[in-house]
Phi, psi and omega in degrees: 000141177272140180249126178239156168233159177269127175235101188066236179258016181249152171256122186247127179286125183240340182182186176230160176232133174260142178230144181212120177285137179211168178281150178304135179084354179290150177296155179297152179302155178299319177063226184270165177296146181089188184238024182275336183286132187248090178283148172221161185240154172236126171279094192295318181296318179295320181296315180295319178297319181298318181288322184285339183293345178261006181261178180293165180301321181295315181296318178298321179298314180298316180296317179300319179294321180292325176294316179298329181276359178079023182289340185247035177215162178272192180293152175059037176071021181281113187256349179260134177255110175278135184226153179219127175265142175228113186269075187287327188243022176212140178291136175227111181296345180267358176119158183300326186253013184295151178293320184246142179242099183290351179281343185298317177300326179292317179298315180297327182274001180075022180257159179298129180295338179297337179295338180289341183297322184268352181268185176230188182295325178296318178296317180298318180288331173291320177298327178302334181291349176290341179286133182303327183269004187297316184289319179297322177293319180296316180296319181297314181293318180298315182297317182291313185289323186260359186052047185293144177274178185299318182296320179294318179296317180296318180297317180293321178300316180293317180295316180295321179299319178295316181296316178297320179299323179294319180290318178298318179296318180297317178294321179295332178281359178093008177295140182213164176057231183300321182296318178291323177300318180297313180297319181293319180295319179297318179295318180294316180299320179295317179297313181297318180297315181292321179295316179296330180292345180268350187284142172278164176305321179295322179291326174301315181294321177298316180299318179295318180294318180296317180297317180294316181293326185281321190211009183065023178092359181258145178281144175200191194267356184233000000 
């Protein structure tokens, strides 16, 4: 599969993803020569069930029927999808085969991708807040995944707006490189802390299940 990101009104090719259906517990695919390629797996049936359980009865019924028909598994009952990212057309300080590419938010924001080398994942996610649509997208995903109520959505919208404003202000003051990374990381940590503070115990459990089903606890691009 080809991987693109949006940069302004353009779609920019940044890498490819390989996929291989396998049985649960099977060893990772051989992949490329050497041991640099980092395969990870998705339990697709579990992931689909987790997402559909928060939908209406009709949608759950449709999803259940598709699961029963084997639409979310590979041949011979293979329910795990092993995947590998290869960042051929974008710099990735974490390596060519890393699951997550922290340089992508910088590219999307029109900043030098080299700035990601000195930052961390918090800085990269803070830089993502420079995109005008970042907060609306965050609220939409949070609301859908967590079944958030009106008060939670409003709180996240306000918190995200403040965090985005801090990163935009830092960039407007001419901060660059390490200085901008620090400001972006601080804004992201504040946003994440406030968002987590609104979750109920049940939502905490939902978040943990979704993260495990999606990526085994590792960050990546999908």
